[in-house]
N, C-alpha and C positions, 0 to 999 in steps of 0.2 A: 504494500500500500504506500502511495506517495501523498504529499501534502495537497496536491491539486485535487485529489479525491475528496478531501475535507471541504473544499470549495464547492465541488459538485454536489455533495450531500446537503450543504446549506442551501444551494440554489434550488434543489428539488424539494427540500423540507420546508423552507420558509422563504421562498424566492422573492416575495414582494416586501419583506421586512427590511428597513434601512439598517445596515450593519456597519457602515463606515461614515463618519462625519455627523453633521448636524441634521436634525429631523427634517428641516425644510429643504435642504439641497444635498443630502447625503446619497451614498450609493446603496442600492438594495443588493441582496445576496445574488440575485440573478444578474444584475448589471455588473457586479464585481467579476463574476465568471466570464461575462461577455468581454469586458475590457482586458481581463487576463489572457483570454484566447487571442484577442487582437494584439496584445503586447508580445505574445509568443511568436506571432507572425513577424513582428519587427525584429525580434532577436534572430529568428531563423533567416530572414532576408539579409541581415547584416553579417551572416556567417560568424556570429559571435560565439565564443566559448564561455562567456560569463557576462553577467549584467551588473555593472558597478553603479551604486547609488550614492551620490555625494551631494546630499541636500538635507534640509530639515525634515522632520516627521510630517506626514500628511497623507492624503488619499493616494498619492502616487506610490507610496511604499507598499501597501498591501497588493496593489495591482502589479507592481514589479515582482513581489515575492511569488505570486501565483503564476505570473507570466513566465518567469525563469523556470519554475517547476514544470510548466507545460512544454517549454522548449527544451527541457532536459539539460539545463545549464545551472550553475549555482548563482544565487544572488550574493553580491559582495557589498554590504553597506559600510561605507568608509567614514572614518572620523573626520568631519569637516573642520575640526579645530586644530588639526595637525599643521605644522609649518610646511613651507614649500619643499624643503629638503626631504622631510619625512614622507610627504605625500608623493613626491616624485619617486622615491625609492620603493614605496608600496605599490604604486600604479605600474612601475616597471615590471612587476611580477605578472601583469595581466595585459599583454600587448594586443590581444585579439578580443578584448571586451567591448561591449556597447555601453556607453555611459549615460547616466541621468544626473544632471547637476544644475543647481540654481546659478543665477548670473554671477554671484560672487566667486563660485568655485569651478565654473566651467573651464577657466583657463588652465587649471591643473590637468584636466583630462585632455585638453587640446595639446598641451606640452608633451603628454604621453603618446600623442598620435591617435587618440581614440575618437570615434564619432560621438557627438554629444547632443542630447535632447534635454531641454528644460523640463521640469515636472509638468508644466502646462502642455508643452508640445507632446510629451510622452502620453499623457491622458488623451489628448485630442487625436493623435495618430493611432492610438490603440483602439479607438472607437470603431475602426473599420477593418475589414479583411481578417476575420478571426481564423485560427487554425487550431486543430486539436493535436496533430502530430502523433508520433508513436508513443505507446505507454512507457512511462519512465520507471525503471526498476527501483525497488525500495532501497537498494544499497548505493544508489547514485548520490553524489553530493547535492544537497539542497541549498545550503548556505555556507559561506565562508566568512567568519567574523574574526577580525584582528583584535587581539587582547589589548588592554588599555596601555600596556607598557609602563606601568607605574613602578615596577621593580626591575624590568629588563626590556629589551627591544620587543616591539609587538610581534606576536606570532599568529599566523592564520589558523584558526580552529575550524576543522572540517566537521560540519554537522550533516549527516546523511538523512534521507527521507525517513528511514526506519527509526532513527533516534528521535526526531521531532514528532512523528506520528505516535510513537510509544509514549512520549511525554503527554501529548494531548489526550490519548485514550485512557491513560492512567489517572488523569486529574479532573476531567470534565465530562459531564453527561451531555450527550447530543440533544440539542434543542431544550436544554434544561433551564434556560433563562426566560423570564417573562417578557412580553412585548414592550413593557415600559422600562426595562433595565438598560442602563447606559454606563459604560466604563470610561474613565479618564486616565490616560497613560501619559506620564510626565517624564519620560526618559527619551534620549536621542535614538535615532534609528539604528545606530551602529552598536547598540547594547542588546544583549540576548533577550532581555525582558521586552523590548519593543517587538521583536520577532515572535516570541512565544505568546505575547498578549494578542497579536493579530490572529494567531491560530486558535487559541483557546476561546477567545471571545466570539469569534466567528462560529466555531463549532457549537458553542453554547447558544448562539442566537442573540448575543448581547451586542448592542451598538457600541462601537469604539470611537472615542474622541481623543485628539492629541492636543497638547499645549506646547507651542513652539518655545516660549520663553517663560520660565517659572517665576512668578512673584506671588506672595501670599494673597494679595488683592485680586490678581488675575485668576488664580486657581479657584478661589472661593467664588468669584463672580461667575466663572464658567460652570462650576458645580451647581450654583443656584439657577442660572439661566437655562441650562440644558437638563436640569433635574437629574444630575448624575447620581447613580446608586452605588457604583463600585469605583474604586480608584486605587492606583498604585503610586507610591512615592518612595523616595530615598530618605534616610534619617534626617539629613540636613533640611530637607523640605518640611518635614513634620515639625522639626524644632522651630522653624520660622513661622509656621502656621500657629503653633502654640504660643508664640510671642505676640500674636495679634490679640488685642484686648477686647473684652466685652462681647456685645452682640454681633460685632463684625466677624466673629469667628464661627458663627452659626452655619450649619450645613444640614438643613432638615431632611433633604432627600437622600443623603448618604446612608447606606446600609452596611457597607463593608469597605475596609481599607487595608490593603496589603502593603507591607514595607520590606525593604531589603536592599542589597547592594553594598552595605557597610554596617558596622555595628551600631545598634541603637542604644543611646544612653537610657538607662532605666528610668531616670527622672523624667525624661521626655515622654516615654510611653505611659508612665503613671499619670502625667498631666493630661495626656490625650484621652485616656480612659475616663478621667473625671470630667473632661470638657465635652466629650461626645459619648455619653453612656449608651446611646441608641445604636452605636456603630460596632460591628464585629471586626476586631483587629486580627490580622494574620501576619506573622513573621515568616517570610519565605527565604530560605537560604539555598543558594545554588551557584553554579558557575557556567560560563560559556560552554566549557567542555562537557557539561552534563545536560545540555539543552534546557537550561534554566533550573527550576526548583527541584531540590532533592529532599529537603526536610521542611516541615511546617509546624509552627506553634499556632494552634487554632484559637478561635474566639473564646470558648469556654475555659481553655487553659489560661488565657490572659486574665479573665475575670477571677478564676480560682486563685491564681498566683497572687494577684494584687490584694485579695481579701484575706489571704492566709497569714497566720502567725508562725507557721512552720517554716523555718529558714530554708529547708530543702525545697519545699514547694514554692516558696516565694522566689528563690533563686532561678526558677524556671522562667520567670518573666524576662530574664536576660539570656535565655537559651534560644537555640534555633529550632527547638521542637523535635518531633519524631520523623523518621524516614517515611517517604511516600511508599505506597504499595509497589512492590517490584524493585525497590531500592535497598541495597545492603550496605551497611557501614562497618568499617573496622578502624580502630585507633591503634597505630603501631609505633613501637620503639624504633629508633634509628637502625637497630640491628635487624628489623623486620618482624620481631616478636609482637604478636597481637596482645594488647594490654587489656586487663580486666577493667570493669567499671571503676571510674575515678582516676585511672591512669592517664596522664597527659602525653600525647604524642601526635604524630601526623595522621590526618584523616584520609582514609582511602574509601572509595565508593565503587560499587558495581551495579549494573542494571542495563536494560535494553536501551534506555534513553542516554546512556553515557557513551560519548564518543571517545574522548581521550586521544584524538588524532590531530596532528598538525600538518599543514601543507608543506611538502618538501622534507618532512621528518618522519612521517608515518605514525603509527600508534605507539603510545607510551604506557599502555595498560600492561600489567604483569601477566604471568602465565596463568593466573586464576581469573583474569578479567577485571582486576581492580585497578582503578585510576588513582594516582597520588594527587590530592588536591593542593598540596603544599600549605594547607591551613593546619594550624595546631589547635588541639582541643581535647575534650574528653566526653565520654558518655557517662551519665549518672546511672544509678542502680535500676532505674525504670526505662533506660534507653534514650533519654533526652540528650540531645547534642549541645554541648557548650563550646562555642568558638573562642579561642584565646589568641587569635592573630595569625599572621602569616609566618611560616618558618623563617623566611628571609628577614623578618622584623625582630627576631630574638636578639636581645642585647647580651653580649658576653663580657661581663665585667670581672676581671680577674679570672677565676675558674668557675664563676657562677653564671648560669643561663637565666636570664630574666625576661619574662613576658611583658611587653609594654602594656598590654590590655588591662592587667590588674591594677597598674599604677594609674592608667587613664580613668578607670572606673572610680577610683578614689577621688581624683581631681574633679571629675564630672559630678560627683556627689555634693560638691560645694555649691550652695545656692547662687553664687555670683559667677560661676563658670558656665559659659554657653558651649564651649568646645575645647578640646584638649588633645594633645598628641605627645607621646613620649618616644624618644629615639635614642640610639646609641651613637655618640660622636667620637671620632678617633681620639685616643688619649695615650701618651707615651708610657705612663705608669701602669694603668689598668687595662690597656688595650682598647676599651671603650668606657666612656663616662656616660651617665644617665642625664639627659636634658629633656625638659618639658617646655612646651609652648601652650599657653592658654589664651582663649578669647573670652573676655569678660563682658558682662552686661553693660549697656550704656550708662555712663555716669559713675561707674564703680572704679575705685583706685585699686591697683594690684597690691596685695600684701603677700609677697612671695614667701616671707618667713612663716606666715600662718598656713599657707598652702603646703609648704614643706613639712611643717609640724603635723598637719593633718595626715599626710602620707606616712610619716614616721610613726604616728600614733596608731595607724591601722595596719601597716606592714612593718617589716623590720628595717633597721637603719640602712642596710646595704641596698635597699630598693628605693630609697629616698632620692629624688633628683638632685644632682649636684648643682643644677642651675635651673630656674624657671623664668621664662621670658614671656612678655605680654605682647601679642600681635593683634591687629584689628581683625584678621581672618586667616584661616589656614588654607593652603593650596589643596584643592580637591578636584577630582574629575567631575563632569556633570552628573555622574551616577553616585557621587558621594564618597568615592574612595580617596583616601589621603595619598598625596604624592610625596611619600616619605623621603625619597632621595633628594628632592628639592629642599625639603626642610633641613635635612642633614647638611646639605651644601651651604645653605644660608647660615645655619648656626656655626658651622666650621669657620666661615668667613667672619662672622660677627665675633666669635670668640677670639680669632686672631687679632682683630681690631682692638678688642678690649685688652688683650694681653699686651699689644703694642703700646697702648696708652699707659697701661700700668708700668711697663718697663721704662 
C-alpha cells in the first residue's frame, strides 16, 4: 500500500468534504486527488526523479506530496531558512528534480539548474491533464527529509511508503473525525510533523489548516475564526500562548492539543492544563527517522499526573508516555546491554513505521531491526519513557557524565525563568565546565547567585553551573529544538572576552 491510496480512500469516502484550507475556499478530498493526479503528470512530463518543495506551508504541499507519490518519485521538502551555501550543497544532490519554490527562494533552484514553478503556478498547472501512472510499490521512497543539522551536517532521511502508511494505520481511524473538526498545524513543511499531519488528518477526514508565521495573537485569532478543534504546537509556542493574559487566551472551540519537537517545561504544561481545562493534551515524541510519533502521553494521563500527590505518577507529566501499538522500545548501555526499568541509556526503537535509513548511507538499524535514536532516557516501572536529552549533549566534567536536562528542569522551575539551556564549554582543567543561559520574564533582574543556589540545593554541587548568563532569547529551530552548538560557540567567545578583560 502506498500513500496515494490514502488519498483515494478519502476521495471515495468523503469526497465533497473540505480537507485542506479554509471552509470557504479550501480543497475537498476529491479535488485534492484530482490536483495530485495533475501534478503527477507535471512530474512525469519533466522526467523528474524527485519533487523539491522550497516554500512555506500551504495547499501546494499536500498536492505535491500526493502528486510525487502518484508519479513514483519522492517529495523533498527543503528548509527555506538555510543559507545559500547550505542550500546549494543540498540541491546539488538532486540534479534531475522538479522544483516548487516561492519568489524569495526560486533563485536557489535556478542556480541548481532545476525547472521551477511557484506554488500558485504548481496548483494552476496541476488542474489539468491528470495521470494515474503505474502502481507504486510500498517499498518505494515517498519522502526524503533532511535533518535539522543542529548537532551535525543535515542528512537525508528516506521514508518509504510502507513506513508512512504503517504510521497512519496504526494511529488513526479512517473517517473517524466529525465534519466540523479542523486541525491547525504550526510547523514548517520540511518537518516530519507537517508531512505526517497531512496524512493522518486526511485519513481521519479532518480539515487541515496551516499558519505560515506563528504569533500568539495570530494563532488564537485563526483558532477562533476557523473554529479549530485540534492543533499541534512546539513547546516554545505553548509557552508564548500561556504568557498571553486574561480572556485573550481563550480558545473555546479547541478540543485537543498535541505538542512535541522538544522538551516541554513542566511548569508550562501545568499552566496550560489550568488555563484550558476543556482541552485534551497529548505529548507526542518521535523522530524523522520513525515517520513521526512513537510514544504518546495521553489526555487522561496528563490530568492524573497533575492531580496526583504520588511523585512517581506526577513525574509522568514530564514523560513522553507509552509506545504506540506496533512500536518496541529498548534502553541500552553503551556496551549494548538492555537496561532494566530506571536505567539511563540510549533509546532504541523498532517497528514497521521506523525507517532508520539515510540517503547515500543506507540503513543504520541493527541486526534485530532496532534504530538508535541517539536520545538518552529511561523507562519507568510501568513502561513510561522519560527523555533526558541527546547523547551528543552529555557534559563530561572530569570523569562524570552529566545530563543537561536535569539541570535545565531545575532552572525552569524558577518562576522568573521562561527558558533555559545548559551546555558543556571547553575547559583546560575539567575538560568541560557547566554553563547555563536563561531567558527571564520581562522586567525581572537576573540573580544568578540565587539560581545557582537553587541548582545546588536540588542537585549536588558538581552539577551546579559554573556560570549562568542572561540572554533575551535562545537560538532555536522553528520546531523548537535548541541549536546547542551555536550556544557553545557564543559562550566560548564570551568567556574568552571576559577572561581577557580580567587578565
